[in-house]
C-alpha positions in Angstrom: -1.1 3.1 -16.7 -4.0 5.5 -16.2 -7.4 4.4 -15.0 -10.5 6.4 -15.4 -12.4 6.5 -12.1 -16.1 6.1 -11.6 -16.7 9.7 -11.0 -15.7 10.5 -14.6 -18.0 7.8 -15.8 -20.9 9.0 -13.6 -20.4 12.6 -15.0 -21.6 11.4 -18.4 -18.8 10.0 -20.3 -19.9 9.3 -23.8 -19.7 5.8 -25.2 -16.7 6.8 -27.3 -14.9 8.3 -24.3 -15.6 5.1 -22.3 -14.2 3.0 -25.1 -11.2 5.2 -25.3 -10.7 4.9 -21.6 -10.8 1.1 -21.8 -8.3 1.2 -24.7 -5.9 3.5 -22.7 -6.1 1.5 -19.5 -6.6 -1.9 -20.9 -9.7 -4.1 -20.4 -8.0 -5.8 -17.4 -7.8 -2.5 -15.4 -11.3 -1.6 -16.4 -12.5 -5.0 -15.4 -10.7 -4.8 -12.1 -12.3 -1.4 -11.4 -15.8 -2.8 -12.1 -15.0 -6.0 -10.1 -14.1 -3.9 -7.1 -17.3 -1.9 -7.4 -19.3 -5.2 -7.5 -17.6 -6.6 -4.4 -18.2 -3.3 -2.5 -21.8 -3.1 -3.7 -22.6 -6.6 -2.7 -21.0 -6.0 0.7 -22.9 -2.7 1.2 -26.2 -4.3 0.2 -25.7 -7.2 2.5 -25.0 -4.9 5.4 -28.0 -2.7 4.6 -30.3 -5.7 4.3 -29.1 -7.2 7.6 -29.3 -3.9 9.4 -32.8 -3.4 8.0 -33.9 -6.8 9.2 -32.7 -6.3 12.8 -35.5 -5.9 15.4 -34.0 -2.9 17.1 -31.7 -1.4 14.5 -30.1 1.9 15.4 -29.1 4.5 12.8 -25.7 5.1 14.2 -24.9 1.4 14.1 -26.3 1.2 10.6 -24.1 4.1 9.4 -20.9 2.8 11.1 -21.5 -0.8 10.0 -22.0 0.3 6.4 -19.0 2.6 6.1 -16.6 0.3 8.0 -17.8 -2.8 6.1 -17.3 -1.2 2.7 -14.0 0.3 3.7 -12.9 -3.1 5.0 -13.7 -4.9 1.7 -12.0 -2.2 -0.3 -8.8 -2.4 1.8 -9.0 -6.2 1.5 -9.2 -5.8 -2.3 -6.2 -3.5 -2.3 -4.2 -6.0 -0.3 -5.3 -8.8 -2.6 -4.0 -6.9 -5.6 -0.6 -6.4 -4.0 -0.4 -10.1 -2.9 -1.5 -11.3 -6.3 1.0 -9.1 -8.1 3.8 -10.3 -5.7 2.8 -14.0 -6.4 2.5 -13.5 -10.1 5.6 -11.4 -10.7 7.9 -12.2 -7.8 8.3 -8.5 -6.9 6.3 -5.7 -5.4 4.3 -3.5 -7.7 5.8 -0.4 -9.2 4.6 3.1 -8.2 2.4 3.2 -11.3 0.9 -0.2 -10.4 0.3 0.9 -6.8 -1.4 4.0 -8.2 -3.6 1.9 -10.4 -4.5 -0.4 -7.5 -5.4 2.6 -5.4 -7.6 4.0 -8.2 -9.3 0.7 -8.6 -10.0 0.5 -4.8 -11.3 4.1 -4.8 -14.0 3.0 -7.2 -15.2 0.6 -4.5 -15.3 3.4 -1.9 -17.6 5.4 -4.2 -20.3 2.8 -3.7 -20.8 3.8 0.0 -21.4 7.5 -0.8 -25.1 7.7 -1.4 -26.1 4.9 1.0 -23.8 6.3 3.6 -25.4 9.7 3.3 -28.8 8.1 3.6 -27.7 6.3 6.8 -26.2 9.6 8.1 -29.5 11.4 7.5 -31.2 8.6 9.5 -28.7 9.0 12.3 -29.4 12.8 12.3 -33.2 12.1 12.5 -33.8 13.8 9.1 -35.3 10.6 7.8 -36.3 7.4 9.5 -34.0 4.4 9.4 -36.5 2.2 7.5 -36.7 4.8 4.7 -32.9 5.1 4.6 -32.4 1.3 4.4 -35.0 0.9 1.6 -33.5 3.8 -0.4 -29.9 2.4 0.1 -31.0 -1.1 -1.0 -32.5 0.4 -4.1 -29.3 2.3 -4.9 -27.2 -0.8 -4.5 -29.6 -3.0 -6.6 -29.7 -0.4 -9.4 -25.9 -0.2 -9.2 -25.6 -3.9 -9.7 -28.0 -3.9 -12.6 -26.2 -1.1 -14.3 -22.9 -2.9 -14.0 -24.4 -6.2 -15.3 -26.0 -4.3 -18.1 -22.7 -2.6 -19.0 -20.9 -5.9 -19.0 -23.5 -7.6 -21.2 -23.7 -4.7 -23.6 -19.9 -4.6 -24.1 -19.9 -8.3 -25.0 -19.9 -9.8 -28.5 -23.0 -12.0 -27.7 -26.1 -12.1 -29.8 -29.1 -10.1 -28.4 -30.9 -13.3 -27.2 -27.7 -14.5 -25.5 -27.3 -11.1 -23.8 -30.7 -11.4 -22.3 -29.9 -15.0 -21.1 -26.7 -13.8 -19.6 -28.3 -10.8 -18.0 -31.0 -12.9 -16.5 -28.3 -15.4 -15.2 -26.3 -12.5 -13.7 -29.5 -11.2 -12.0 -30.3 -14.7 -10.7 -26.7 -15.2 -9.4 -26.9 -11.7 -7.8 -30.1 -12.8 -5.9 -28.3 -15.9 -4.7 -25.3 -13.9 -3.5 -27.6 -11.4 -1.7 -29.6 -14.3 -0.1 -26.4 -16.1 1.1 -24.9 -12.9 2.5 -28.1 -12.0 4.3 -28.4 -15.5 5.7 -24.7 -15.6 6.8 -24.9 -12.2 8.6 -28.2 -12.9 10.2 -27.4 -16.3 11.7 
């Protein structure tokens, strides 16, 4: 099973190419790829928000917390895929399935690229940490909105229901962000 990674999508896949990729990989693999990106994005956003709210935040700590936190959630997702497969099928995944799981996980790693560069620039004193945190938060929020928009657009719902679902997803996203921020700042 071949999975199209986010880099190809980001490079401007046409709608027809995206639909072909979903057909080739199956909607389950495509959905798993997007799910991994959502988990990693929420994790990165929560870390950035907590670091940004700290009284004496340091750029080196912000960079390391972000990178290690996102890598941690991606590895956890990979392990989860293996354990789920083992429980569902009673055997370890095949080489092709391992490859698919790795490609899905790699999509989650891509979410730390731009925010990580911003935190690194703050660590190198190219930009201040507050600017890096603000820009990284915007990147993460835009990522979540794009994923939600993609999911709603691909649905068979009416236009009015798409708006309702999109508003609901945004509202739930705000709840998740608030809970993660609260949990990590307590």
